[in-house]
Backbone atoms as SQL, in Angstrom:
CREATE TABLE atoms (id INTEGER PRIMARY KEY, chain TEXT, resi INTEGER, resn TEXT, atom TEXT, x REAL, y REAL, z REAL);
INSERT INTO atoms VALUES
  (1, 'A', 1, 'MET', 'N', 124.978, 135.820, 140.497),
  (2, 'A', 1, 'MET', 'CA', 124.496, 134.481, 140.667),
  (3, 'A', 1, 'MET', 'C', 123.241, 134.288, 139.823),
  (4, 'A', 2, 'VAL', 'N', 123.161, 133.251, 139.023),
  (5, 'A', 2, 'VAL', 'CA', 122.009, 132.960, 138.176),
  (6, 'A', 2, 'VAL', 'C', 121.363, 131.684, 138.692),
  (7, 'A', 3, 'GLU', 'N', 120.075, 131.812, 138.996),
  (8, 'A', 3, 'GLU', 'CA', 119.322, 130.648, 139.451),
  (9, 'A', 3, 'GLU', 'C', 118.948, 129.798, 138.248),
  (10, 'A', 4, 'ASN', 'N', 119.036, 128.503, 138.394),
  (11, 'A', 4, 'ASN', 'CA', 118.525, 127.612, 137.356),
  (12, 'A', 4, 'ASN', 'C', 117.012, 127.548, 137.518),
  (13, 'A', 5, 'GLY', 'N', 116.320, 127.698, 136.423),
  (14, 'A', 5, 'GLY', 'CA', 114.863, 127.650, 136.486),
  (15, 'A', 5, 'GLY', 'C', 114.275, 128.258, 135.242),
  (16, 'A', 6, 'PRO', 'N', 112.960, 128.390, 135.215),
  (17, 'A', 6, 'PRO', 'CA', 112.307, 128.852, 133.998),
  (18, 'A', 6, 'PRO', 'C', 112.650, 130.288, 133.603),
  (19, 'A', 7, 'SER', 'N', 112.961, 131.175, 134.548),
  (20, 'A', 7, 'SER', 'CA', 113.214, 132.568, 134.182),
  (21, 'A', 7, 'SER', 'C', 114.682, 132.943, 134.244),
  (22, 'A', 8, 'ALA', 'N', 115.498, 132.149, 134.852),
  (23, 'A', 8, 'ALA', 'CA', 116.925, 132.443, 135.015),
  (24, 'A', 8, 'ALA', 'C', 117.114, 133.836, 135.609),
  (25, 'A', 9, 'GLN', 'N', 116.338, 134.170, 136.631),
  (26, 'A', 9, 'GLN', 'CA', 116.382, 135.478, 137.284),
  (27, 'A', 9, 'GLN', 'C', 117.672, 135.626, 138.080),
  (28, 'A', 10, 'ARG', 'N', 118.350, 136.764, 137.898),
  (29, 'A', 10, 'ARG', 'CA', 119.550, 137.048, 138.705),
  (30, 'A', 10, 'ARG', 'C', 119.115, 137.478, 140.091),
  (31, 'A', 11, 'LEU', 'N', 119.811, 136.983, 141.070),
  (32, 'A', 11, 'LEU', 'CA', 119.510, 137.335, 142.450),
  (33, 'A', 11, 'LEU', 'C', 120.653, 138.151, 143.032),
  (34, 'A', 12, 'GLY', 'N', 120.295, 139.091, 143.893),
  (35, 'A', 12, 'GLY', 'CA', 121.296, 139.900, 144.576),
  (36, 'A', 12, 'GLY', 'C', 121.898, 139.153, 145.746),
  (37, 'A', 13, 'SER', 'N', 122.823, 139.824, 146.449),
  (38, 'A', 13, 'SER', 'CA', 123.499, 139.191, 147.581),
  (39, 'A', 13, 'SER', 'C', 122.525, 138.876, 148.707),
  (40, 'A', 14, 'ASP', 'N', 121.381, 139.599, 148.753),
  (41, 'A', 14, 'ASP', 'CA', 120.392, 139.348, 149.798),
  (42, 'A', 14, 'ASP', 'C', 119.386, 138.264, 149.400),
  (43, 'A', 15, 'GLY', 'N', 119.524, 137.716, 148.185),
  (44, 'A', 15, 'GLY', 'CA', 118.632, 136.654, 147.740),
  (45, 'A', 15, 'GLY', 'C', 117.402, 137.126, 147.004),
  (46, 'A', 16, 'TYR', 'N', 117.188, 138.433, 146.939),
  (47, 'A', 16, 'TYR', 'CA', 116.035, 138.966, 146.212),
  (48, 'A', 16, 'TYR', 'C', 116.395, 139.192, 144.743),
  (49, 'A', 17, 'PRO', 'N', 115.395, 139.126, 143.836),
  (50, 'A', 17, 'PRO', 'CA', 115.686, 139.325, 142.406),
  (51, 'A', 17, 'PRO', 'C', 116.180, 140.743, 142.120),
  (52, 'A', 18, 'LEU', 'N', 117.123, 140.848, 141.174),
  (53, 'A', 18, 'LEU', 'CA', 117.587, 142.147, 140.694),
  (54, 'A', 18, 'LEU', 'C', 116.659, 142.578, 139.565),
  (55, 'A', 19, 'LEU', 'N', 116.240, 143.835, 139.577),
  (56, 'A', 19, 'LEU', 'CA', 115.290, 144.335, 138.578),
  (57, 'A', 19, 'LEU', 'C', 115.958, 145.359, 137.677),
  (58, 'A', 20, 'GLY', 'N', 115.597, 145.372, 136.412),
  (59, 'A', 20, 'GLY', 'CA', 116.083, 146.366, 135.471),
  (60, 'A', 20, 'GLY', 'C', 117.334, 145.923, 134.752),
  (61, 'A', 21, 'ALA', 'N', 117.720, 146.707, 133.723),
  (62, 'A', 21, 'ALA', 'CA', 118.889, 146.374, 132.920),
  (63, 'A', 21, 'ALA', 'C', 120.175, 146.542, 133.731),
  (64, 'A', 22, 'PHE', 'N', 120.228, 147.583, 134.549),
  (65, 'A', 22, 'PHE', 'CA', 121.386, 147.839, 135.399),
  (66, 'A', 22, 'PHE', 'C', 120.890, 147.986, 136.830),
  (67, 'A', 23, 'PRO', 'N', 120.633, 146.892, 137.513),
  (68, 'A', 23, 'PRO', 'CA', 119.948, 146.979, 138.802),
  (69, 'A', 23, 'PRO', 'C', 120.745, 147.649, 139.906),
  (70, 'A', 24, 'ASN', 'N', 122.046, 147.803, 139.748),
  (71, 'A', 24, 'ASN', 'CA', 122.835, 148.418, 140.811),
  (72, 'A', 24, 'ASN', 'C', 123.080, 149.897, 140.598),
  (73, 'A', 25, 'THR', 'N', 122.519, 150.480, 139.524),
  (74, 'A', 25, 'THR', 'CA', 122.711, 151.905, 139.257),
  (75, 'A', 25, 'THR', 'C', 121.362, 152.558, 138.974),
  (76, 'A', 26, 'ALA', 'N', 121.253, 153.820, 139.292),
  (77, 'A', 26, 'ALA', 'CA', 120.027, 154.563, 139.018),
  (78, 'A', 26, 'ALA', 'C', 120.031, 155.032, 137.569),
  (79, 'A', 27, 'ALA', 'N', 118.861, 155.150, 137.007),
  (80, 'A', 27, 'ALA', 'CA', 118.734, 155.668, 135.643),
  (81, 'A', 27, 'ALA', 'C', 119.097, 157.148, 135.637),
  (82, 'A', 28, 'PRO', 'N', 119.712, 157.629, 134.547),
  (83, 'A', 28, 'PRO', 'CA', 120.051, 159.055, 134.492),
  (84, 'A', 28, 'PRO', 'C', 118.782, 159.905, 134.473),
  (85, 'A', 29, 'GLN', 'N', 118.822, 161.023, 135.182),
  (86, 'A', 29, 'GLN', 'CA', 117.669, 161.916, 135.273),
  (87, 'A', 29, 'GLN', 'C', 117.752, 163.009, 134.225),
  (88, 'A', 30, 'LEU', 'N', 116.587, 163.485, 133.776),
  (89, 'A', 30, 'LEU', 'CA', 116.537, 164.598, 132.826),
  (90, 'A', 30, 'LEU', 'C', 116.796, 165.905, 133.564),
  (91, 'A', 31, 'ASP', 'N', 117.428, 166.828, 132.865),
  (92, 'A', 31, 'ASP', 'CA', 117.662, 168.138, 133.490),
  (93, 'A', 31, 'ASP', 'C', 116.376, 168.970, 133.416),
  (94, 'A', 32, 'ASN', 'N', 116.304, 170.022, 134.214),
  (95, 'A', 32, 'ASN', 'CA', 115.099, 170.845, 134.319),
  (96, 'A', 32, 'ASN', 'C', 114.718, 171.504, 132.997),
  (97, 'A', 33, 'THR', 'N', 115.698, 171.918, 132.201),
  (98, 'A', 33, 'THR', 'CA', 115.414, 172.566, 130.917),
  (99, 'A', 33, 'THR', 'C', 114.705, 171.602, 129.966),
  (100, 'A', 34, 'THR', 'N', 115.181, 170.379, 129.913),
  (101, 'A', 34, 'THR', 'CA', 114.552, 169.378, 129.041),
  (102, 'A', 34, 'THR', 'C', 113.121, 169.114, 129.481),
  (103, 'A', 35, 'VAL', 'N', 112.908, 169.009, 130.773),
  (104, 'A', 35, 'VAL', 'CA', 111.555, 168.765, 131.291),
  (105, 'A', 35, 'VAL', 'C', 110.645, 169.941, 130.961),
  (106, 'A', 36, 'ALA', 'N', 111.119, 171.175, 131.153),
  (107, 'A', 36, 'ALA', 'CA', 110.309, 172.363, 130.866),
  (108, 'A', 36, 'ALA', 'C', 109.961, 172.447, 129.381),
  (109, 'A', 37, 'ASN', 'N', 110.934, 172.164, 128.505),
  (110, 'A', 37, 'ASN', 'CA', 110.675, 172.196, 127.065),
  (111, 'A', 37, 'ASN', 'C', 109.654, 171.134, 126.667),
  (112, 'A', 38, 'GLU', 'N', 109.795, 169.953, 127.220),
  (113, 'A', 38, 'GLU', 'CA', 108.861, 168.866, 126.907),
  (114, 'A', 38, 'GLU', 'C', 107.452, 169.209, 127.381),
  (115, 'A', 39, 'ARG', 'N', 107.365, 169.795, 128.553),
  (116, 'A', 39, 'ARG', 'CA', 106.056, 170.186, 129.095),
  (117, 'A', 39, 'ARG', 'C', 105.397, 171.243, 128.210),
  (118, 'A', 40, 'ARG', 'N', 106.169, 172.249, 127.763),
  (119, 'A', 40, 'ARG', 'CA', 105.625, 173.287, 126.883),
  (120, 'A', 40, 'ARG', 'C', 105.116, 172.684, 125.586),
  (121, 'A', 41, 'GLN', 'N', 105.877, 171.744, 125.021),
  (122, 'A', 41, 'GLN', 'CA', 105.474, 171.117, 123.774),
  (123, 'A', 41, 'GLN', 'C', 104.182, 170.320, 123.957),
  (124, 'A', 42, 'LEU', 'N', 104.072, 169.581, 125.042),
  (125, 'A', 42, 'LEU', 'CA', 102.857, 168.806, 125.297),
  (126, 'A', 42, 'LEU', 'C', 101.646, 169.709, 125.523),
  (127, 'A', 43, 'GLU', 'N', 101.845, 170.828, 126.225),
  (128, 'A', 43, 'GLU', 'CA', 100.743, 171.762, 126.449),
  (129, 'A', 43, 'GLU', 'C', 100.286, 172.398, 125.140),
  (130, 'A', 44, 'ALA', 'N', 101.231, 172.726, 124.251),
  (131, 'A', 44, 'ALA', 'CA', 100.873, 173.295, 122.948),
  (132, 'A', 44, 'ALA', 'C', 100.084, 172.280, 122.122),
  (133, 'A', 45, 'GLU', 'N', 100.517, 171.028, 122.146),
  (134, 'A', 45, 'GLU', 'CA', 99.793, 169.987, 121.413),
  (135, 'A', 45, 'GLU', 'C', 98.402, 169.779, 121.996),
  (136, 'A', 46, 'ALA', 'N', 98.260, 169.892, 123.297),
  (137, 'A', 46, 'ALA', 'CA', 96.949, 169.742, 123.931),
  (138, 'A', 46, 'ALA', 'C', 96.014, 170.869, 123.514),
  (139, 'A', 47, 'GLN', 'N', 96.552, 172.098, 123.401),
  (140, 'A', 47, 'GLN', 'CA', 95.726, 173.229, 122.973),
  (141, 'A', 47, 'GLN', 'C', 95.254, 173.042, 121.537),
  (142, 'A', 48, 'VAL', 'N', 96.135, 172.567, 120.667),
  (143, 'A', 48, 'VAL', 'CA', 95.762, 172.328, 119.270),
  (144, 'A', 48, 'VAL', 'C', 94.687, 171.249, 119.204),
  (145, 'A', 49, 'SER', 'N', 94.864, 170.200, 119.970),
  (146, 'A', 49, 'SER', 'CA', 93.894, 169.112, 119.986),
  (147, 'A', 49, 'SER', 'C', 92.540, 169.596, 120.488),
  (148, 'A', 50, 'ALA', 'N', 92.549, 170.413, 121.535),
  (149, 'A', 50, 'ALA', 'CA', 91.292, 170.938, 122.078),
  (150, 'A', 50, 'ALA', 'C', 90.588, 171.829, 121.065),
  (151, 'A', 51, 'ALA', 'N', 91.353, 172.632, 120.324),
  (152, 'A', 51, 'ALA', 'CA', 90.755, 173.505, 119.310),
  (153, 'A', 51, 'ALA', 'C', 90.135, 172.687, 118.189),
  (154, 'A', 52, 'MET', 'N', 90.802, 171.614, 117.810),
  (155, 'A', 52, 'MET', 'CA', 90.279, 170.764, 116.737),
  (156, 'A', 52, 'MET', 'C', 89.042, 170.000, 117.197),
  (157, 'A', 53, 'THR', 'N', 88.997, 169.611, 118.441),
  (158, 'A', 53, 'THR', 'CA', 87.855, 168.854, 118.949),
  (159, 'A', 53, 'THR', 'C', 86.602, 169.702, 118.950),
  (160, 'A', 54, 'GLY', 'N', 86.716, 170.985, 119.249),
  (161, 'A', 54, 'GLY', 'CA', 85.550, 171.866, 119.235),
  (162, 'A', 54, 'GLY', 'C', 84.892, 171.893, 117.870),
  (163, 'A', 55, 'GLY', 'N', 85.668, 171.976, 116.804),
  (164, 'A', 55, 'GLY', 'CA', 85.122, 171.963, 115.448),
  (165, 'A', 55, 'GLY', 'C', 84.502, 170.625, 115.114),
  (166, 'A', 56, 'ASN', 'N', 85.109, 169.561, 115.602),
  (167, 'A', 56, 'ASN', 'CA', 84.561, 168.240, 115.336),
  (168, 'A', 56, 'ASN', 'C', 83.223, 168.050, 116.033),
  (169, 'A', 57, 'ALA', 'N', 83.057, 168.634, 117.205),
  (170, 'A', 57, 'ALA', 'CA', 81.793, 168.508, 117.930),
  (171, 'A', 57, 'ALA', 'C', 80.674, 169.188, 117.156),
  (172, 'A', 58, 'ALA', 'N', 80.939, 170.350, 116.582),
  (173, 'A', 58, 'ALA', 'CA', 79.919, 171.050, 115.793),
  (174, 'A', 58, 'ALA', 'C', 79.574, 170.255, 114.538),
  (175, 'A', 59, 'ALA', 'N', 80.588, 169.707, 113.888),
  (176, 'A', 59, 'ALA', 'CA', 80.338, 168.898, 112.693),
  (177, 'A', 59, 'ALA', 'C', 79.555, 167.646, 113.050),
  (178, 'A', 60, 'TYR', 'N', 79.854, 167.063, 114.199),
  (179, 'A', 60, 'TYR', 'CA', 79.130, 165.874, 114.653),
  (180, 'A', 60, 'TYR', 'C', 77.654, 166.203, 114.880),
  (181, 'A', 61, 'GLN', 'N', 77.388, 167.310, 115.563),
  (182, 'A', 61, 'GLN', 'CA', 75.999, 167.711, 115.825),
  (183, 'A', 61, 'GLN', 'C', 75.249, 167.954, 114.517),
  (184, 'A', 62, 'GLN', 'N', 75.918, 168.576, 113.547),
  (185, 'A', 62, 'GLN', 'CA', 75.284, 168.821, 112.260),
  (186, 'A', 62, 'GLN', 'C', 74.968, 167.501, 111.566),
  (187, 'A', 63, 'SER', 'N', 75.886, 166.559, 111.625),
  (188, 'A', 63, 'SER', 'CA', 75.675, 165.258, 111.019),
  (189, 'A', 63, 'SER', 'C', 74.507, 164.529, 111.677),
  (190, 'A', 64, 'VAL', 'N', 74.421, 164.602, 113.004),
  (191, 'A', 64, 'VAL', 'CA', 73.311, 163.963, 113.715),
  (192, 'A', 64, 'VAL', 'C', 71.987, 164.588, 113.296),
  (193, 'A', 65, 'SER', 'N', 71.947, 165.903, 113.189),
  (194, 'A', 65, 'SER', 'CA', 70.714, 166.584, 112.766),
  (195, 'A', 65, 'SER', 'C', 70.307, 166.167, 111.363),
  (196, 'A', 66, 'GLN', 'N', 71.278, 166.058, 110.458),
  (197, 'A', 66, 'GLN', 'CA', 70.974, 165.631, 109.091),
  (198, 'A', 66, 'GLN', 'C', 70.433, 164.203, 109.073),
  (199, 'A', 67, 'MET', 'N', 71.031, 163.320, 109.866),
  (200, 'A', 67, 'MET', 'CA', 70.572, 161.926, 109.897),
  (201, 'A', 67, 'MET', 'C', 69.173, 161.824, 110.505),
  (202, 'A', 68, 'GLN', 'N', 68.876, 162.644, 111.518),
  (203, 'A', 68, 'GLN', 'CA', 67.542, 162.646, 112.104),
  (204, 'A', 68, 'GLN', 'C', 66.507, 163.146, 111.095),
  (205, 'A', 69, 'ALA', 'N', 66.864, 164.188, 110.342),
  (206, 'A', 69, 'ALA', 'CA', 65.952, 164.697, 109.318),
  (207, 'A', 69, 'ALA', 'C', 65.723, 163.646, 108.228),
  (208, 'A', 70, 'LEU', 'N', 66.782, 162.946, 107.845),
  (209, 'A', 70, 'LEU', 'CA', 66.644, 161.892, 106.842),
  (210, 'A', 70, 'LEU', 'C', 65.756, 160.759, 107.372),
  (211, 'A', 71, 'GLY', 'N', 65.920, 160.400, 108.645),
  (212, 'A', 71, 'GLY', 'CA', 65.076, 159.369, 109.252),
  (213, 'A', 71, 'GLY', 'C', 63.623, 159.793, 109.285),
  (214, 'A', 72, 'ASP', 'N', 63.351, 161.061, 109.638),
  (215, 'A', 72, 'ASP', 'CA', 61.979, 161.575, 109.648),
  (216, 'A', 72, 'ASP', 'C', 61.364, 161.508, 108.263),
  (217, 'A', 73, 'LYS', 'N', 62.129, 161.906, 107.244),
  (218, 'A', 73, 'LYS', 'CA', 61.629, 161.876, 105.870),
  (219, 'A', 73, 'LYS', 'C', 61.362, 160.444, 105.428),
  (220, 'A', 74, 'THR', 'N', 62.255, 159.524, 105.756),
  (221, 'A', 74, 'THR', 'CA', 62.084, 158.133, 105.362),
  (222, 'A', 74, 'THR', 'C', 60.833, 157.544, 106.019),
  (223, 'A', 75, 'ARG', 'N', 60.642, 157.827, 107.323),
  (224, 'A', 75, 'ARG', 'CA', 59.446, 157.328, 108.001),
  (225, 'A', 75, 'ARG', 'C', 58.179, 157.899, 107.367),
  (226, 'A', 76, 'ALA', 'N', 58.181, 159.184, 107.018),
  (227, 'A', 76, 'ALA', 'CA', 57.021, 159.802, 106.387),
  (228, 'A', 76, 'ALA', 'C', 56.763, 159.185, 105.009),
  (229, 'A', 77, 'ASP', 'N', 57.822, 158.946, 104.241),
  (230, 'A', 77, 'ASP', 'CA', 57.668, 158.326, 102.916),
  (231, 'A', 77, 'ASP', 'C', 57.090, 156.920, 103.033),
  (232, 'A', 78, 'VAL', 'N', 57.589, 156.147, 103.992),
  (233, 'A', 78, 'VAL', 'CA', 57.089, 154.783, 104.179),
  (234, 'A', 78, 'VAL', 'C', 55.636, 154.815, 104.635),
  (235, 'A', 79, 'ALA', 'N', 55.303, 155.705, 105.560),
  (236, 'A', 79, 'ALA', 'CA', 53.923, 155.812, 106.032),
  (237, 'A', 79, 'ALA', 'C', 52.985, 156.191, 104.891),
  (238, 'A', 80, 'ALA', 'N', 53.433, 157.114, 104.023),
  (239, 'A', 80, 'ALA', 'CA', 52.603, 157.523, 102.889),
  (240, 'A', 80, 'ALA', 'C', 52.429, 156.368, 101.903),
  (241, 'A', 81, 'ALA', 'N', 53.496, 155.618, 101.658),
  (242, 'A', 81, 'ALA', 'CA', 53.411, 154.483, 100.728),
  (243, 'A', 81, 'ALA', 'C', 52.504, 153.394, 101.280),
  (244, 'A', 82, 'VAL', 'N', 52.608, 153.123, 102.577),
  (245, 'A', 82, 'VAL', 'CA', 51.760, 152.095, 103.189),
  (246, 'A', 82, 'VAL', 'C', 50.317, 152.561, 103.213),
  (247, 'A', 83, 'ALA', 'N', 50.076, 153.826, 103.524),
  (248, 'A', 83, 'ALA', 'CA', 48.712, 154.350, 103.581),
  (249, 'A', 83, 'ALA', 'C', 48.042, 154.314, 102.215),
  (250, 'A', 84, 'SER', 'N', 48.812, 154.486, 101.151),
  (251, 'A', 84, 'SER', 'CA', 48.206, 154.499, 99.813),
  (252, 'A', 84, 'SER', 'C', 47.899, 153.101, 99.300),
  (253, 'A', 85, 'THR', 'N', 48.519, 152.069, 99.886),
  (254, 'A', 85, 'THR', 'CA', 48.289, 150.706, 99.402),
  (255, 'A', 85, 'THR', 'C', 47.496, 149.848, 100.376),
  (256, 'A', 86, 'ALA', 'N', 47.411, 150.221, 101.627),
  (257, 'A', 86, 'ALA', 'CA', 46.715, 149.396, 102.625),
  (258, 'A', 86, 'ALA', 'C', 45.252, 149.795, 102.713),
  (259, 'A', 87, 'PRO', 'N', 44.401, 148.833, 103.041),
  (260, 'A', 87, 'PRO', 'CA', 42.990, 149.168, 103.256),
  (261, 'A', 87, 'PRO', 'C', 42.844, 150.114, 104.455),
  (262, 'A', 88, 'ALA', 'N', 41.857, 150.970, 104.428),
  (263, 'A', 88, 'ALA', 'CA', 41.683, 151.977, 105.460),
  (264, 'A', 88, 'ALA', 'C', 41.374, 151.369, 106.818),
  (265, 'A', 89, 'ASP', 'N', 40.768, 150.201, 106.871),
  (266, 'A', 89, 'ASP', 'CA', 40.374, 149.625, 108.151),
  (267, 'A', 89, 'ASP', 'C', 41.431, 148.674, 108.728),
  (268, 'A', 90, 'ALA', 'N', 42.620, 148.607, 108.146),
  (269, 'A', 90, 'ALA', 'CA', 43.644, 147.674, 108.611),
  (270, 'A', 90, 'ALA', 'C', 44.563, 148.292, 109.656),
  (271, 'A', 91, 'GLY', 'N', 44.192, 149.400, 110.218),
  (272, 'A', 91, 'GLY', 'CA', 45.015, 150.010, 111.267),
  (273, 'A', 91, 'GLY', 'C', 46.195, 150.779, 110.705),
  (274, 'A', 92, 'ALA', 'N', 45.997, 151.459, 109.595),
  (275, 'A', 92, 'ALA', 'CA', 47.085, 152.191, 108.947),
  (276, 'A', 92, 'ALA', 'C', 47.589, 153.343, 109.810),
  (277, 'A', 93, 'ALA', 'N', 46.778, 153.827, 110.725),
  (278, 'A', 93, 'ALA', 'CA', 47.211, 154.946, 111.569),
  (279, 'A', 93, 'ALA', 'C', 48.403, 154.551, 112.433),
  (280, 'A', 94, 'ALA', 'N', 48.463, 153.306, 112.867),
  (281, 'A', 94, 'ALA', 'CA', 49.577, 152.866, 113.703),
  (282, 'A', 94, 'ALA', 'C', 50.876, 152.808, 112.918),
  (283, 'A', 95, 'VAL', 'N', 50.799, 152.577, 111.617),
  (284, 'A', 95, 'VAL', 'CA', 52.004, 152.482, 110.793),
  (285, 'A', 95, 'VAL', 'C', 52.675, 153.838, 110.663),
  (286, 'A', 96, 'GLY', 'N', 51.907, 154.887, 110.600),
  (287, 'A', 96, 'GLY', 'CA', 52.468, 156.216, 110.396),
  (288, 'A', 96, 'GLY', 'C', 52.999, 156.863, 111.655),
  (289, 'A', 97, 'THR', 'N', 52.923, 156.210, 112.786),
  (290, 'A', 97, 'THR', 'CA', 53.413, 156.791, 114.035),
  (291, 'A', 97, 'THR', 'C', 54.927, 156.878, 113.995),
  (292, 'A', 98, 'PRO', 'N', 55.481, 158.081, 114.166),
  (293, 'A', 98, 'PRO', 'CA', 56.953, 158.200, 114.083),
  (294, 'A', 98, 'PRO', 'C', 57.626, 157.555, 115.291),
  (295, 'A', 99, 'ALA', 'N', 58.801, 157.046, 115.039),
  (296, 'A', 99, 'ALA', 'CA', 59.607, 156.444, 116.112),
  (297, 'A', 99, 'ALA', 'C', 60.182, 157.555, 116.986),
  (298, 'A', 100, 'PRO', 'N', 60.446, 157.281, 118.250),
  (299, 'A', 100, 'PRO', 'CA', 61.030, 158.321, 119.097),
  (300, 'A', 100, 'PRO', 'C', 62.411, 158.730, 118.611),
  (301, 'A', 101, 'ARG', 'N', 62.700, 160.012, 118.735),
  (302, 'A', 101, 'ARG', 'CA', 64.012, 160.515, 118.317),
  (303, 'A', 101, 'ARG', 'C', 65.003, 160.316, 119.437),
  (304, 'A', 102, 'LEU', 'N', 66.172, 159.882, 119.061),
  (305, 'A', 102, 'LEU', 'CA', 67.252, 159.693, 120.020),
  (306, 'A', 102, 'LEU', 'C', 68.153, 160.909, 119.999),
  (307, 'A', 103, 'THR', 'N', 68.552, 161.373, 121.154),
  (308, 'A', 103, 'THR', 'CA', 69.479, 162.502, 121.215),
  (309, 'A', 103, 'THR', 'C', 70.853, 161.960, 121.552),
  (310, 'A', 104, 'PRO', 'N', 71.866, 162.379, 120.799),
  (311, 'A', 104, 'PRO', 'CA', 73.227, 161.862, 121.044),
  (312, 'A', 104, 'PRO', 'C', 73.791, 162.416, 122.346),
  (313, 'A', 105, 'THR', 'N', 74.601, 161.613, 122.977),
  (314, 'A', 105, 'THR', 'CA', 75.306, 162.069, 124.171),
  (315, 'A', 105, 'THR', 'C', 76.792, 161.968, 123.906),
  (316, 'A', 106, 'ARG', 'N', 77.520, 162.975, 124.308),
  (317, 'A', 106, 'ARG', 'CA', 78.978, 162.976, 124.111),
  (318, 'A', 106, 'ARG', 'C', 79.616, 163.506, 125.330);
């Protein structure tokens, strides 16, 4: 029986909507061997992914350290340039104060 309406939902003999492509039959189940093989494959892929992530974390930390060192050098260069061109009584000491370092969280 097909109801007229916006969705044209098929209804069962009890009046409730039928769900799925074949609502009167169960979907075929996977056998135990297929499930075990699939599980082994997923676990192997997870191990490979975990091994790769460890290397990426070290590379990330190295990159953060390099960027922090570059930021420190840039701040020192700017402070030196400002100190060499600004009058001594204009509060040049405040310009050379380094910004706080941020530590990455992962």
